[in-house]
N, C-alpha and C positions, 0 to 999 in steps of 0.2 A: 397945134398946142391948145389954141383957144377952144376948138371943137371938143377936144378931149376933156378939158376942164368943165365945159358946159354939160356934156353927156354924163360925166361922172358926178358932177355937182348936183345935177337933177336927180340922179339915182339916190344919192345920199339924202337930198332934201325930201324926197318921197318917203324914204325909210323913216326919217324923223317924224313925218306926218302920219306914220303908222299905216301907210299904204302897203298891202301885201307884197312880199318880195318879188313874186313872179310878175305881178302887174307893174311894179316899179322898174323891173328890168326891161320889160317889153316897151313901156312908154318911153324910157330913156333911149333905147335903141331906135325907136320910131322917130324921135326928135332928131337924132343924129343922122338918120337916113334922109330925112327931109332937108336938113342943113346941107348935106352933100349932094342933093339933087338926084338921089337914087330912087329906084322903083320900090315903093312900099311893100310890094309882094315879097321882098327879101326877108321881111319879118317872118312870114310863113315858111319860106324855103329854108332859112337858117334855123328856125325852130325844129323843122323836120330833120335837118342834118345833125342837130344837137343830140337827138335821141336815136338816130339811125346808126347804132353801133352794136356789133355782135357782143363785144365784151360787156357792155352795159346790161345785156340780157341776164347777166349773172345776178344783178341787184334784186330783181323780184324773187328769185329763188332763195337768196340768203335772207331777205325780209320775211318770206313765207316760212322759212326754216325757223327763224327766231320766234315768229308768231306761234308756230306749232309747238315749239319747246315750252314757251311760256304758258300754254294752256293744257299741258299734259303732265304726266308723272315724270317726264325726263328731268324737269327741274328738281323735283324731290330727290331723285336718284343722285343728281349732282351735289345737292346740298348734303345728303348723307355721306357721300364720298369725301367732300371737303371736311366734314366733321371728323372723319376717320383720320385724315391727314394732319389737321392742325387743331382740332376741337379741344384737345386736352391741355393745350398750352395756355399760359396766362394771357387773358384777352381772347380766349378761344372763340367766342361767338363772333367777335369782330374779325378774327382771322378767317373763320368760316365764310364770312361775307366776302372777304377779299379773294380767297382761293376759289370760291364758287364762281365769282365773276371771271376769274382767269380760265376756269374750265368752260364756262358759258361762252367766253370769247372764242374758244376753239371750235365752237359749234355754229354760231350764227353771224358774228360780226356786227351785231346791232346793239348799241349801248342802250337805246330807249327800251328795247325788248327786255334787256337785263334788269333795268330799274323797275319796269312795270311788273315783272314777274317776281323778282326777289323782294322788292320793297314791302308788299303787303304781308309777307311771311316773316322776314328777318327784322324789320323795324320794331314791331311789338315785342318780339323775343328779346331783342337787345335792351329794350326799355325795362323788361322784367329782370334782366341780368345786371341792371344798375347804370346803364348808359343813359345819357339824356336823349330826348327826342331829337334835339338839334344835331348831336353828334351822330346818332343812328342814321338820320337822313343824309348827313354830309358824307359819311363813309359809303353809304349805299350808292349815292349819286356818283361820287368820285371813282369808286372801283368799277362801276359800269363802263367808264370810258376806256378801260383796258380792252373792251370788246372791239374797239376801232383800231387797236394796235396789234394785238396778238391775232394772227390770221386764223380764219378768213376775215377780211375787213372790207366792208362796203366802200369806205372812203378810198381805200387803196385800189379797188376795182375801178372806181370813177377816175382816180388819178391816172391809172395805167391807160384807160381808154382815152383820156383827154391829152395826155402827153406822150403817147406812143411808147410806153414803158412796159417791161415784162411784169405781168401779174405775179408770176412765180418768184421772181427776184424780190419784188416788194414784200410779198408774204414772208419770204425767208428773212428779209431784213427786219421784219417786225417782231420776230420772236424774242431776241435779246433785249431790246428796249422794253417790251411788254413785261418780261419776267423781272427786269430791273425795277420797273415801276411797282410791280406787285410786291417785291421784297422790301422796298422802301416803305410802302404802305403798311406792311406787317410790322415794321419797326415803329412807325408812328402809332399804330394801334396798341402795340405792346406798352409803349411809354404812357399812353392815355390810360390804359387799364391799371398800370402800376401807380400812376400819379393819383388816380381817383380811388385806388384800392378796391377795385371791382373785378368781377369776372375771373374767377380762378380756373376756369376751364372745365367744361363737362358737356355731355351730349345736348344738342339743341332740341331733341325730341320732347314732346309734351308728356306729362305723367300718364295720360290716358292712351298713349300710343304704345303698341306692342314693340318692345325693344328688339333690335336686330343685332346680330353678331357682326363683327368686322368682316368676316368671310362672306356672309350673306350680302352685306352692303357692297362689297367689291364685285361679287358675282353679278348682282343686279345692275351695276354700273358698266360692266364690260360691253354689252350691246350698244350702249350710249356712246362709249369712248371710240367705237368704230366709226362714228360720224366724222370726226376730224381726220382720222386716218384715211378714210375714203376721199375726203376733199383735198387735204394737203398732200397726201401721198399720191393721189391721182394726178394732181397738177405738177408736182415735183418730178414725177417719173415721166411726164410727157404723155401719159395715157389719156388725160382729159384736158380740155381747156378750162378756164375758170367758169365759163357758162355751163359747160357739161358737168363739171364737178358740183356746181351749185344744184343743178337739176337732179343729179344722181344722189347727192346728199339729202335733198328734200324728199325724193322718192323713197329712199331707204328709211328715213325718219317717219314718213307717212305710213308706210307698211308696218313699221315697228309700233307706232302709237295707235293706229286704227285697227289693225288686224291681229296684232300679237298682244299688246298691252290693253287694247280696247278702251283707251282713254276718251276717244271721240266716237260718238254713235253716228251711224250713217245719216240720220236726220240732221245732224249738226254740220255735216261736211259742206253743204251749200252755204250755210252762214259763215263758215270758216273761210271759204274762198272769196265770198263777198267782202268780208272784212279785210282780207289780204289785199284784194284789188284796191279797196279804198285807201289802205295804208300805203300801197305802192304809188298811187296816183299823186300823192303830195310831193315826194321828191322828184318824180318825173316831170311834174308841171314846172318845178323850178329848173330842172335840167333843160327842158324845152325853151323856157324863157331866157335862160342864160346863153343859149346858142346865138341869137341875134345880137345880144349885148356884147358878148365876147368877140364876135366877128366884127362888130362895129369898132370896138377899141383897137383891134388888130389892124383894121382897114385905115384907121386914123393914125396908125404908127405908134401906138402906146408901147408895144413890145420893144421897138427900136429905141424909143425914148428912154425906157428903163435901162436897156443895155448901154446906151450912151451915157446915162447918168452914172451907172456903175463905173464905167471907164473914167469919167471925169472926176469921180470922188476917190479914185485910186484905192478901192476897197480890196482887202485881202479876202480869201475864201471864208475865213472865220467871221470877219466883220460883216460880210455880205449875208451870211447865214443868221447872224444876230439881227440884221435888218429884216430878214424874212420872218424870224420869230416875232419881232415887234409888230410887223404889219399884220400877220395872220392872227396874232393874239387879239388885236383890235377887231379884225374882220369877224373872227369867231364869236366875239361878244355880241355882234348885231346880226350875223348872217349864218344861215345853215351851212354846214361843211361842204355839201355837194355843189351848190352854186358857187361857193367861194373858190373851190378848186377849179371848176370849169372856167370861171372868169379870170381869176388872178394867177393861178399856177403857170399858165403858158407865158404870162408877162415876165415872171421871175425866172422862168426856165431859160430865156434868152440871156439874162445876166449870169446865171449859173454856168451856162455853157461857155460863155466868154472867160470865166474864171477857172474852168476845168473841173467844176463840181459835177459829180455823177448824178444823173436824174433820179436814181434810186435813193441816194443819200438825201437829196432835196425832198423827195416824196415822203420819206419816213419822218423827217423833221416836221414837214407841213401837216402830216396826219396827226402827230402827237399834239401839236399846237391847236389844231382845230378840234381835237377831242377835248381839250381843256375848255373850249368854248361852250361845251354842253353843261358845265357846272359854274359858269360865270353869268350873273345877271346882266342885262335883262333877258337875253335870249335863252340862257342855260336851261334847255328843256329837261334834262335829267334832274337838275337841281329843283326845278319847279314841280316835277312829278314826285320826287322823294319828299319834298316839303309838304305837299298836299297829302301824301300817304301818312306822314307823321303828324298831320293836322297842326303844323307849325308855320308861322310866317317865314317867308323866304329870307328876309333880312336877318332873322335870328339864326338861320342856318349858315349864312355866309362866313362869319368868323370861324366856325368849326370846319369849314371846307378849305380855308386858306392854306393850312399846312400841306394838304394833298395837292392843291394847285401849285404851290411852291416846289414840291417834290417833282411833279411832272415837268414844270418849266426848267428845273435844274438839270433833269435828264435830257431834255431837248437841247439845252445849251451844251451839255457834255457831248451829245451826238454831233452838234454843230462844230465843235472843236476837233472832233476825231472822226474822220470818215472811216477809219479802221473799225471803230466800234459799230458803226451802222452797217458796214459791208462785210463784217467778219463771217457771218454764216453764209451769205451768198457766195463769198469767195471759196468756201469749203466745197461747194457743189459746182461752181463754174469759175474756176480760177483764171481760165483763159479770157473770160469776158470782163472780170473785175480786177484789172491790173492796178 
């Protein structure tokens, strides 16, 4: 117990001192290893074991896919399609922002890529439509988190690899919550537009752009919509693993954007892959560092401690899930989602198993809560990016993003209360597995 407190306390202390997360994890694990008299080489071996996962190989493909989409006309085609679907409704441009993020979510599974690609385009347009910069930044950041919930989802891939859970089941379980969040966001935006008496709904295109018919927009989007069909359909049918689906989805998009749309010239391909590798190195460094830290906590019996604590508190499945929401809300505020899952999800998995909570149910709730962490300061990366794109201080954006955070938290609590809601779609496809 004392060793657990020291290791975990040291980790938190280093974070407070603004030491990089990966360094904090490794140093804390190293201290724990020395306290237990173990061989320090375990830091290296456990770091390697942390990234030695076939399922985790899906992460670079989904990151590269999101990066590719954000730099090509694929984003423009999605934006046009979203405008056709909801652009004419009151609050149309805000609705386009939301629906575009939902469509983007079905392609890349990366919230940061969504914010980075959508923000420079949609935020100035929303300002011209009468929205404040603060609200435009808030809705752009908030809607991008849907990318971690509607499959494919990078966080779900990491959770599946860490907790030995089916990627296909997690992806299936993410559809309904993601759609619910999107619908609630549409209501929030409609009320905002009506309250401020702005945005009566019309095309997002600029006056100097050649107008396109609805038929042309839909036809232009069809090849793009094949991407999620390849990924999700391939995984669901058992034709591909998550890693193979990511690779095939990326290969299809690469051919589409480089050879057919010609959005990227051959001379830019080397730079694209270089930037993708650099982007991938950041989460994988955290994954490698989380390996020895998570192993150290398990070795010290932290998972058993959590399970015993759950039993002693006589928690019901619902109250346990509320505890999970509370803990991961705090973790997501200070820690990236990937190391948070690798370190802490296995600890709570033991308690969930003792209460009969399905790991897919737990995984979906954790994913939603960690997605919220991307729009809560001080870590909220999507919030920081959107605020910078809007040239607005982050603290001024926070009040505008609170309704969206409250909506996502409410749906997380709703899922915690009802496993049927979380497992409804997985049960449609595998009723024998999800009883």
